[in-house]
C-alpha positions in Angstrom: 3.2 -40.6 100.1 4.3 -42.1 96.8 6.1 -39.9 94.4 4.3 -39.0 91.2 5.8 -38.2 87.9 4.8 -35.5 85.4 3.6 -37.0 82.1 5.9 -36.2 79.3 5.2 -35.9 75.6 6.2 -39.5 75.1 3.7 -40.6 77.7 0.8 -39.4 75.7 -1.1 -42.1 73.9 -0.1 -42.2 70.3 -2.5 -43.1 67.6 -1.8 -46.5 65.9 0.3 -45.9 62.8 -1.2 -47.1 59.5 0.2 -50.2 57.9 1.9 -49.0 54.8 3.8 -50.6 52.0 7.6 -50.3 52.0 8.3 -46.7 50.8 11.5 -45.5 49.1 10.6 -41.9 48.4 8.0 -40.9 51.0 7.5 -41.0 54.8 4.1 -40.9 56.5 3.0 -40.7 60.1 -0.2 -39.7 62.0 0.1 -37.5 65.1 -2.1 -37.3 68.2 -4.5 -35.0 66.5 -4.9 -37.5 63.6 -3.2 -35.2 61.2 -1.2 -37.1 58.6 2.3 -35.8 57.9 3.5 -36.8 54.4 7.2 -36.1 53.5 8.7 -36.5 50.1 12.4 -37.3 50.2 13.7 -39.0 47.1 16.5 -41.4 47.8 17.8 -41.1 44.2 19.3 -37.7 44.5 19.6 -34.3 46.2 16.3 -33.0 44.8 12.8 -34.3 44.8 11.3 -35.4 41.5 8.1 -37.2 40.6 9.4 -40.3 38.8 7.4 -43.4 38.1 8.4 -45.0 41.4 7.4 -42.0 43.4 4.1 -41.9 41.6 3.4 -45.6 42.2 4.1 -45.1 46.0 1.9 -42.0 46.1 -0.9 -44.0 44.6 -0.7 -46.5 47.4 -0.5 -43.7 50.0 -3.6 -42.0 48.6 -5.5 -45.2 48.8 -4.7 -45.5 52.5 -5.6 -41.8 53.0 -9.0 -42.5 51.5 -9.5 -45.5 53.8 -8.3 -43.6 56.9 -10.5 -40.6 56.1 -13.5 -42.9 55.7 -13.0 -44.4 59.1 -12.4 -41.0 60.8 -8.8 -41.9 61.6 -7.4 -39.1 59.5 -8.5 -35.4 59.7 -6.1 -34.1 57.0 -2.8 -34.4 55.4 0.2 -32.0 55.2 2.7 -32.5 52.5 6.3 -31.3 53.1 9.7 -31.8 51.6 12.5 -33.5 53.4 15.1 -31.9 51.2 16.8 -28.6 52.0 17.0 -27.8 48.3 13.3 -27.4 47.9 9.8 -28.9 47.5 9.7 -30.8 44.1 11.7 -29.9 41.0 9.2 -31.6 38.7 8.8 -34.8 36.9 11.9 -37.0 36.5 13.3 -35.9 33.1 15.6 -38.9 33.0 12.6 -41.1 32.3 11.3 -39.0 29.4 13.3 -40.7 26.7 11.6 -44.0 27.7 8.2 -42.4 27.2 8.3 -41.1 23.7 6.2 -44.1 22.6 2.6 -42.6 22.4 0.7 -45.5 24.1 3.2 -45.7 27.0 3.2 -42.0 27.6 -0.6 -41.7 27.3 -1.1 -44.4 29.9 1.4 -42.8 32.3 -0.3 -39.4 31.9 -3.8 -40.9 32.4 -2.6 -42.6 35.5 -1.1 -39.5 37.0 -4.2 -37.4 36.1 -6.3 -40.0 37.9 -4.1 -39.9 41.0 -4.1 -36.1 41.2 -7.9 -36.1 40.8 -8.2 -38.5 43.8 -6.0 -36.1 45.8 -8.3 -33.3 44.8 -11.4 -35.3 45.8 -10.0 -36.4 49.1 -12.7 -36.0 51.9 -10.2 -34.4 54.3 -8.0 -31.3 53.8 -4.8 -31.9 51.9 -2.2 -29.0 52.4 1.1 -28.4 50.7 4.0 -26.7 52.6 6.4 -25.3 50.0 10.0 -24.1 50.4 12.6 -23.6 47.7 11.7 -24.6 44.2 8.2 -25.9 43.3 8.4 -26.5 39.6 6.6 -28.3 36.8 5.1 -31.5 38.1 5.8 -30.4 41.6 3.6 -27.4 41.2 1.0 -29.5 39.5 0.9 -31.8 42.5 0.7 -28.8 44.9 -2.2 -27.4 42.8 -4.1 -30.7 43.2 -3.9 -30.3 47.0 -6.5 -28.1 48.7 -4.4 -25.3 50.2 -0.8 -24.1 49.6 1.5 -22.4 52.1 4.9 -21.1 50.9 8.0 -19.6 52.6 8.3 -16.0 51.5 12.1 -15.8 50.9 14.4 -15.4 47.9 14.9 -19.1 47.4 11.2 -20.0 46.9 10.3 -20.2 43.2 7.1 -21.6 41.6 6.6 -22.1 37.9 6.2 -24.3 34.9 9.5 -24.6 33.0 8.2 -27.3 30.6 8.2 -25.0 27.6 12.0 -24.9 27.9 11.9 -28.7 27.2 9.6 -28.4 24.2 6.4 -29.4 26.0 3.8 -27.9 28.3 2.4 -29.0 31.7 1.0 -32.5 31.4 -0.2 -33.5 35.0 -3.3 -31.3 34.9 -1.4 -28.0 35.6 -2.9 -26.1 32.7 -6.5 -26.2 34.0 -5.7 -26.1 37.7 -3.4 -23.0 37.3 -6.1 -21.2 35.3 -8.7 -22.1 37.9 -6.8 -20.4 40.8 -4.8 -17.7 38.9 -7.1 -16.8 36.0 -6.4 -17.4 32.3 -4.0 -14.6 31.5 -1.6 -14.9 34.5 -1.6 -18.7 34.3 -0.9 -18.8 30.6 1.9 -16.2 30.9 3.5 -18.4 33.6 3.3 -21.5 31.3 4.3 -19.7 28.0 7.3 -18.0 29.4 8.6 -20.8 31.6 9.9 -18.3 34.1 9.3 -19.0 37.8 7.9 -16.5 40.2 8.7 -15.7 43.8 6.4 -16.6 46.6 5.0 -13.1 46.9 4.0 -13.0 43.2 2.6 -16.5 43.5 0.5 -15.4 46.4 -0.8 -12.5 44.4 -1.7 -14.8 41.5 -3.5 -17.2 43.7 -1.1 -20.1 43.2 -0.3 -19.8 47.0 -2.8 -19.2 49.7 -0.6 -18.2 52.6 3.0 -17.0 53.1 5.2 -17.6 56.1 8.6 -16.1 56.8 10.6 -19.3 57.6 10.5 -23.0 56.7 10.1 -23.9 60.4 6.6 -22.3 60.3 5.3 -24.6 57.6 4.3 -27.4 60.1 2.4 -25.1 62.4 0.6 -23.3 59.6 -0.1 -26.6 57.9 -1.7 -27.9 61.1 -3.9 -24.8 61.4 -5.0 -25.1 57.8 -6.0 -28.7 58.3 -7.9 -28.1 61.5 -9.7 -25.0 60.0 -10.4 -27.0 56.8 -8.9 -24.3 54.6 -9.5 -24.4 50.9 -8.0 -22.3 48.1 -10.3 -19.8 46.4 -11.1 -19.9 42.7 -10.0 -16.9 40.6 -12.5 -14.0 40.6 -14.9 -13.2 37.8 -12.8 -10.3 36.5 -9.9 -12.7 35.9 -12.0 -15.5 34.5 -13.9 -13.3 32.1 -10.8 -13.2 29.8 -11.5 -16.8 28.9 -15.3 -16.4 28.3 -17.0 -16.3 24.9 -15.4 -14.3 22.1 -12.9 -12.8 24.4 -11.0 -16.1 24.6 -10.3 -16.1 20.9 -9.1 -12.5 21.0 -6.8 -13.3 24.0 -5.5 -16.4 22.3 -4.6 -14.4 19.2 -2.8 -11.9 21.3 -0.8 -14.7 22.9 0.1 -16.1 19.5 1.4 -12.7 18.5 3.5 -12.4 21.6 4.8 -15.9 21.2 5.8 -15.3 17.6 8.1 -12.5 18.8 10.1 -15.0 20.8 9.7 -18.4 19.1 9.1 -19.6 15.5 6.2 -22.0 15.5 8.1 -24.4 13.1 11.0 -24.6 15.6 9.1 -24.5 18.9 5.6 -25.9 18.6 4.8 -26.2 22.3 3.7 -22.6 23.1 1.3 -22.7 20.1 -0.1 -26.1 21.1 -0.8 -24.7 24.6 -2.5 -21.6 23.1 -4.6 -23.9 20.9 -5.6 -25.9 24.0 -6.6 -22.7 25.8 -8.6 -21.5 22.8 -10.6 -24.7 22.9 -11.1 -25.2 26.6 -9.9 -22.1 28.5 -13.3 -21.4 30.0 -13.5 -24.9 31.5 -10.5 -25.8 33.6 -11.6 -29.5 33.9 -11.9 -29.9 30.2 -8.6 -28.1 29.6 -6.6 -30.4 31.9 -8.3 -33.4 30.3 -7.3 -32.1 26.9 -3.7 -31.8 27.9 -2.8 -35.3 27.1 -3.8 -35.3 23.4 -1.6 -32.2 22.9 1.3 -33.2 25.1 2.0 -36.7 23.7 3.0 -35.7 20.2 5.2 -32.8 21.5 7.3 -35.2 23.6 8.4 -37.1 20.5 9.4 -34.0 18.5 13.0 -33.4 17.5 12.8 -30.1 19.3 11.8 -31.8 22.6 14.5 -34.5 22.2 17.2 -31.9 21.6 16.1 -29.6 24.4 16.2 -32.6 26.9 19.7 -33.3 25.7 20.7 -29.7 26.3 19.2 -29.8 29.8 21.3 -32.8 30.8 24.4 -31.4 29.2 23.9 -28.1 31.1 23.3 -30.0 34.3 26.5 -31.9 33.7 28.5 -28.7 33.6 27.6 -28.1 37.3 29.6 -31.2 38.3 32.9 -29.9 37.0 33.9 -27.9 40.1 35.7 -28.9 43.3 33.4 -30.9 45.5 33.3 -32.1 49.0 35.3 -30.8 51.9 37.7 -29.0 49.5 35.0 -27.0 47.9 36.2 -23.3 48.0 34.2 -20.3 49.3 34.1 -17.2 47.2 33.2 -14.1 49.3 35.3 -11.3 47.8 35.9 -10.5 44.1 38.2 -7.8 42.7 37.6 -6.8 39.1 40.2 -4.7 37.2 38.8 -2.7 34.4 35.4 -0.9 34.7 34.5 -0.9 31.0 31.4 -2.6 29.8 32.6 -6.1 30.4 34.5 -5.5 33.6 31.8 -3.3 35.1 29.1 -5.8 34.2 31.1 -8.8 35.6 31.5 -6.9 38.9 27.8 -6.0 39.0 26.8 -9.6 38.3 29.0 -10.9 41.1 27.5 -8.3 43.5 24.0 -9.3 42.4 24.9 -13.0 43.2 25.8 -11.9 46.8 29.6 -11.4 46.7 31.5 -8.4 48.0 33.1 -6.8 45.0 35.7 -4.1 44.5 36.0 -2.5 41.0 39.2 -0.9 39.9 40.1 1.5 37.1 42.3 4.5 36.6 39.8 7.0 38.1 36.2 7.5 39.2 35.3 8.9 35.9 35.8 5.5 34.4 34.2 3.6 37.4 31.1 5.6 37.8 29.3 4.6 34.6 29.7 0.9 35.7 28.2 1.7 39.1 25.3 3.4 37.3 24.7 0.4 35.1 24.9 -1.9 38.1 22.2 0.1 39.8 20.0 -0.4 36.8 20.6 -4.1 36.8 19.8 -4.4 40.5 16.6 -2.4 40.2 15.4 -4.5 37.3 16.2 -7.9 38.9 15.7 -7.3 42.6 12.8 -4.8 42.5 12.6 -4.1 46.3 14.5 -1.0 47.5 16.1 -2.9 50.4 17.5 -5.6 48.2 18.7 -3.1 45.7 20.5 -1.1 48.4 22.1 -4.2 49.8 23.5 -5.2 46.4 24.8 -1.6 45.9 26.5 -1.8 49.2 28.4 -5.0 48.1 29.8 -3.2 45.0 32.6 -0.7 45.9 34.7 1.6 43.7 38.4 0.9 44.3 40.6 3.1 42.2 43.7 2.4 44.4 43.2 -1.4 44.1 43.1 -2.1 47.9 40.7 -5.0 47.3 43.4 -7.1 45.6 44.9 -8.2 48.9 41.5 -9.4 50.3 40.0 -11.0 47.2 39.3 -14.7 46.7 39.0 -14.1 43.0 40.7 -11.4 40.9 39.5 -10.9 37.4 41.2 -8.7 34.8 38.9 -7.3 32.2 40.8 -4.6 30.4 41.4 -4.0 26.7 42.8 -6.8 24.6 46.4 -5.6 24.9 49.0 -8.2 25.8 51.5 -5.7 27.4 48.8 -4.1 29.6 47.5 -7.5 30.8 51.1 -8.7 31.6 51.8 -5.6 33.6 48.5 -5.9 35.6 49.2 -9.6 36.6 52.8 -8.9 37.5 51.6 -6.3 40.0 48.6 -8.4 41.2 50.6 -11.5 41.9 52.7 -9.8 44.5 49.7 -8.4 46.5 47.2 -11.3 46.1 46.5 -14.0 48.7 48.3 -17.3 47.8 45.0 -19.0 47.5 43.3 -16.3 45.3 42.2 -17.2 41.8 43.9 -15.1 39.2 41.8 -14.9 36.1 41.8 -13.0 32.8 38.6 -12.2 30.8 40.6 -12.2 27.6 38.5 -13.0 24.6 41.3 -14.2 22.3 44.9 -14.0 23.7 46.4 -17.2 24.8 47.0 -17.5 28.6 50.6 -18.7 28.2 51.5 -15.4 26.6 49.8 -13.4 29.4 51.4 -15.5 32.1 55.0 -14.8 30.9 57.0 -13.2 33.7 54.8 -14.5 36.6 56.5 -16.2 39.4 53.8 -18.9 39.4 52.2 -18.9 35.9 50.2 -22.0 36.8 47.9 -19.7 38.9 46.5 -17.8 35.9 43.3 -19.2 34.4 40.9 -17.6 32.0 37.3 -16.7 32.9 35.8 -15.5 29.6 32.4 -13.9 30.1 30.1 -12.9 27.3 28.2 -9.7 26.6 25.6 -9.0 28.0 26.9 -10.6 31.1 23.5 -10.6 32.9 21.9 -12.5 30.0 24.3 -14.9 28.5 24.8 -17.9 30.8 28.2 -19.1 29.6 31.7 -18.6 31.1 34.6 -20.2 29.2 37.1 -21.5 31.8 40.3 -21.4 29.9 43.0 -23.8 30.6 46.6 -23.2 29.6 49.3 -25.9 29.4 50.6 -24.5 32.7 47.5 -25.2 34.8 46.7 -28.2 36.8 43.3 -29.8 37.2 42.6 -28.2 40.5 43.1 -24.6 39.2 40.6 -25.3 36.4 38.1 -27.0 38.7 38.2 -24.0 41.1 37.4 -21.7 38.1 34.4 -23.9 37.3 33.3 -23.8 41.0 33.4 -20.0 40.8 31.3 -19.9 37.6 28.7 -22.1 39.4 28.8 -19.9 42.5 27.7 -16.9 40.4 25.0 -19.0 38.5 26.9 -19.4 35.3 27.5 -22.5 33.2 31.2 -23.2 32.5 32.8 -25.0 29.6 36.5 -25.8 29.9 38.4 -24.8 26.8 42.1 -25.0 25.8 44.1 -21.8 25.6 44.1 -21.3 21.8 43.3 -18.2 19.7 39.7 -17.4 20.1 39.1 -20.4 22.4 35.7 -21.9 21.4 33.0 -19.3 21.0 35.0 -16.5 19.4 36.8 -19.1 17.3 33.6 -20.3 15.7 31.7 -17.0 15.7 34.3 -15.0 13.8 34.2 -17.0 10.5 30.4 -16.8 10.7 30.3 -13.1 11.2 33.1 -12.2 8.8 31.5 -14.5 6.2 28.3 -12.5 6.5 30.2 -9.2 6.4 31.9 -10.4 3.2 28.5 -11.1 1.6 27.4 -7.6 2.7 30.6 -6.1 1.0 29.5 -7.9 -2.2 26.1 -6.2 -2.2 23.8 -8.3 0.0 21.5 -6.3 2.3 22.2 -6.6 6.0 18.5 -7.0 6.7 18.4 -10.0 4.4 21.4 -11.6 6.0 20.1 -11.1 9.5 16.6 -12.4 8.6 18.1 -15.5 7.0 20.1 -16.3 10.1 17.0 -15.8 12.3 14.9 -18.0 9.9 17.5 -20.7 10.4 17.1 -20.4 14.2 19.7 -18.0 15.4 18.6 -15.5 18.0 20.2 -12.6 16.1 21.6 -12.1 12.7 25.4 -11.9 12.2 25.5 -8.2 11.0 23.5 -7.0 14.0 25.6 -9.2 16.2 28.8 -7.6 14.9 27.3 -4.2 15.8 26.4 -5.4 19.2 29.8 -6.9 19.9 31.5 -3.7 18.5 33.3 -3.4 15.2 36.6 -2.6 17.0 36.4 -5.7 19.2 35.4 -7.7 16.1 38.5 -6.5 14.3 40.8 -7.2 17.2 39.5 -10.8 17.6 39.6 -11.3 13.8 43.3 -10.1 13.8 44.1 -12.5 16.7 42.6 -15.3 14.6 44.5 -14.4 11.5 41.5 -12.8 9.6 42.5 -9.4 8.1 40.0 -6.6 7.5 40.6 -5.3 3.9 41.5 -1.6 3.9 39.1 -0.7 1.2 36.1 -2.5 2.8 33.0 -0.9 4.3 34.1 -2.5 7.6 37.4 -0.6 7.6 35.7 2.6 6.5 33.3 2.5 9.4 36.1 1.8 11.8 38.1 4.7 10.5 35.1 7.0 11.0 34.7 5.9 14.6 31.4 4.1 13.9 31.8 1.1 16.1 28.2 -0.3 16.3 25.6 0.0 18.9 27.8 1.7 21.5 28.4 4.7 19.2 25.0 4.8 17.6 26.1 3.6 14.2 27.8 0.6 12.7 26.5 -1.4 9.8 23.1 -0.2 11.1 22.1 3.1 12.7 21.0 2.5 16.3 18.3 4.3 18.3 17.6 3.6 21.9 19.5 0.3 21.7 17.7 -1.0 18.6 19.0 -1.4 15.1 17.1 0.6 12.6 16.2 -1.8 9.8 14.5 -0.9 6.5 11.4 -3.0 5.9 11.0 -6.7 5.6 13.5 -8.6 3.5 12.3 -9.6 0.0 14.0 -12.8 -0.8 13.0 -16.4 -1.2 14.6 -19.3 0.6 15.8 -17.4 3.6 16.2 -20.6 5.5 18.6 -22.0 2.9 20.6 -18.8 3.0 20.7 -19.0 6.8 22.1 -22.5 6.5 24.8 -21.3 4.2 25.6 -18.5 6.6 26.1 -20.8 9.6 28.2 -23.4 7.7 31.6 -21.7 8.6 30.5 -21.8 12.2 29.7 -25.5 12.1 33.0 -26.2 10.2 34.9 -24.3 12.9 33.2 -26.4 15.6 34.5 -29.6 14.0 38.0 -28.2 13.9 37.8 -27.2 17.6 36.8 -30.7 18.6 39.5 -32.2 16.3 42.2 -29.9 17.8 41.1 -30.6 21.4 40.0 -27.0 22.1 37.0 -28.7 23.8 37.0 -32.3 25.0 34.0 -33.5 23.1 31.3 -32.7 20.5 28.8 -32.5 23.4 30.8 -29.7 25.0 31.1 -27.9 21.7 27.4 -28.1 21.2 26.4 -26.9 24.7 29.1 -24.2 24.7 28.1 -22.7 21.4 24.4 -22.8 22.3 25.1 -21.1 25.7 27.6 -18.6 24.2 26.0 -17.7 20.9 22.3 -18.7 21.2 22.8 -21.2 18.4 19.4 -22.7 17.6 18.8 -24.9 20.8 16.0 -26.8 19.0 18.6 -28.2 16.7 20.7 -29.5 19.6 23.9 -27.6 18.8 25.9 -27.1 15.6 27.5 -30.6 15.5 24.2 -32.4 16.3 22.5 -30.3 13.7 25.1 -31.4 11.1 24.9 -35.0 12.2 21.1 -34.9 11.4 21.5 -33.0 8.1 20.2 -29.7 9.5 23.3 -27.6 9.1 
């Protein structure tokens, strides 16, 4: 009897594959069940974006989907990402500068709107399988598909960050997000620019189903296609907030909230979005069609231009570290000094997933830092399991046993040269040869701290800013003893804990404190001469600063301000109000009184400032800061004006819409 063979998977008849144009950014195939598997995999970089080439290819693909569906050769499409990094990061921002011309941008937006409407009208189910980031235009594309499945892990994020670039969603995302999430949740998502986790997105209606692992996306996508799943519209109780007179009330409430965060003159995008909602919020189709008229003029604003530049500068900072096979791993961090800065640095590293030991003289000094860390973890991580995991990564270490195991050792004690030298002379003996030795000094040159070390080239600076959890900058300080690799490793560590690093030369005050101190002391001098602190602070805010210089001095601490001022050669006159407050122990927010009295962390200010031309006063106030930036570039404290701009924005909050102090001066704004 003849032998028979068992059919294998490859023996099964395969459906004929559709003839497709040559594709650079997409892959498409049809399986035995006539399900189409569409994969986006941009060849231009490590993340997927929707550039003009990708849009053009998708148009051709959708045309084939329509034909295949009409001939019953396609029962549905599942869209997945071929990148480990995530789904789609958004539109290709590198193309934006070529689209500020109104007719060109209008045509491009109309074309994309038409494409997404064809996807929405496709006669067969179109399902998106989302992992990692799904942002901006990527979320807008997903919302145009019929059903969305997302991986429910910590890496998945969905959102509309466009407001951070001075615009709002322009591919139909305004109306579509309101349709599935309801007006208030969708508008909050767009107005804040903050992404949400998969679970929150599911609760809002942006996502229809959650899976626990990326490998499940294909199976659940198949099931959704075969079951002809379709997302549900937001319920009546959500939609009612956009109906009739309620919509005007909701829009006004949104404007009031927006005004607390952004001046309309500086950041017009949130207000343009709210105006669009007030006109069309009860009609998602009308709202997304009204996007284009509001979006086009925003793209050409100075604000949007400067925010795009800031985006690219910030992205460029990520490329400074060690790359490739030599890229270091940072698993253990040891922090010496459990004060506000040291404790918060330790908490942040533990929050970012590292094992951290925190050292100080006794538990009485360490415990407050552990308590603050718990508050940070609860606020950021929410879930009890995640909070407990973070707490388990942060360990009190009075005896300093963690030094010998640490990959990174950070000193964050008081600004006292002798104490810092003593610490590093002891640490150098115990530390691994490969460990990074870093000081969080805010003003003392590294060369002075490194005196007496056997290998002074190991010591770099990692200067964090208060509050550590909020300010994104770390100054990586390079002395004339360091080589390029030591500095690059410092940059790699900053990136590993989700901070942006700017390399600065070891010089008094480095960059941020060097430029901040003349600004703050200049304001204090005006106060000494009789100007009200509320007026000075209001003027700085009117200019575009996030906080006034007098309030900032209180937040930093008058004692720290004096120490940094002294390091930079600025004396505090003995008969000044500043000196009197110091003598009385009034150090600012941390003691409840400084130039202001403080209650529950807020400065107690008296009424609204009564003064004309606040903006002009604000411009005068920031002039010493801008002057100091020019000096820093001229002296090589930073390598370029671009780095000075991005460093001062990230480190001080200097008006991002102006593009940084030197760009602002270049354009006559400062």
